[in-house]
C-alpha positions in Angstrom: -34.1 -191.8 163.7 -35.0 -188.1 163.4 -36.2 -188.8 159.8 -38.5 -191.5 161.1 -40.0 -189.2 163.7 -40.4 -186.4 161.1 -42.2 -188.8 158.7 -44.4 -190.2 161.4 -45.5 -186.7 162.4 -46.1 -185.6 158.8 -48.0 -188.8 157.9 -50.3 -188.6 160.9 -50.7 -184.8 161.3 -53.7 -184.9 158.9 -55.4 -187.4 161.1 -55.4 -185.1 164.2 -58.6 -183.3 163.3 -60.3 -186.2 161.5 -59.8 -189.5 163.4 -61.4 -190.1 166.8 -59.2 -192.0 169.2 -60.7 -193.9 172.1 -64.3 -193.5 173.4 -63.0 -192.9 176.9 -61.7 -189.6 178.2 -59.4 -188.4 175.5 -57.4 -185.8 177.5 -55.7 -186.0 180.8 -52.3 -185.4 182.5 -49.5 -186.9 180.3 -48.5 -189.4 183.1 -52.0 -190.7 183.4 -52.4 -191.2 179.6 -49.0 -193.0 179.4 -49.8 -195.2 182.3 -53.2 -196.1 180.9 -51.7 -197.0 177.4 -48.9 -199.0 179.1 -51.3 -200.9 181.4 -54.1 -201.5 178.9 -52.2 -202.0 175.6 -48.5 -202.4 176.7 -47.7 -199.4 174.5 -44.5 -197.4 174.9 -43.3 -194.2 173.2 -41.5 -195.1 169.9 -41.2 -191.7 168.2 -41.5 -188.1 169.3 -41.6 -184.7 167.6 -42.3 -181.1 168.6 -44.9 -179.0 166.8 -44.3 -175.4 165.8 -46.5 -174.3 168.7 -44.6 -176.3 171.3 -46.8 -179.4 171.5 -45.2 -182.8 171.8 -46.4 -185.5 169.5 -45.8 -189.1 170.5 -46.3 -192.3 168.6 -46.7 -195.3 171.0 -46.8 -198.9 170.0 -46.7 -202.2 171.8 -43.8 -204.6 171.2 -45.1 -206.3 168.1 -46.9 -203.3 166.6 -50.3 -204.9 167.0 -51.6 -201.6 168.4 -50.5 -198.0 168.2 -51.6 -194.6 169.5 -50.7 -191.0 168.7 -51.0 -188.4 171.5 -50.3 -184.7 171.6 -49.2 -183.0 174.8 -49.6 -179.3 175.4 -46.8 -177.3 176.9 -48.9 -177.4 180.1 -48.6 -181.2 180.3 -52.1 -182.1 179.2 -52.1 -185.0 176.7 -54.9 -185.8 174.3 -55.4 -189.0 172.3 -55.4 -188.2 168.6 -55.6 -191.5 166.8 -55.3 -195.2 167.4 -55.2 -198.3 165.4 -53.7 -201.7 164.7 -50.9 -203.1 162.7 -48.1 -200.5 163.1 -45.1 -201.1 160.8 -41.8 -199.4 161.1 -40.4 -198.7 157.7 -36.8 -199.2 156.9 -34.8 -196.3 155.5 -34.7 -197.8 152.0 -38.5 -197.9 151.9 -38.7 -194.2 152.9 -36.4 -192.8 150.2 -37.8 -192.4 146.7 -36.1 -194.3 143.9 -33.9 -192.3 141.5 
């Protein structure tokens, strides 16, 4: 599971500065962001990772992966929407490892 979290963080870290998330308020208390994503999109946290500066990165998806969101939470508890999209697909371990 840690490998999946690490790969998700690496894969999407480049998007943090380049992809806008939602048009609404993009930063708020973590509880408020999680509540909004749960209520509006039925998204729950599927993967987490900690940045080298103490931020918490979370990947949230709904049950069938139709929507996904990445948020970053500061050590002070403020979360910001970083990226969002459709069609999340969880890769199996065999798909992640390069062939010999």
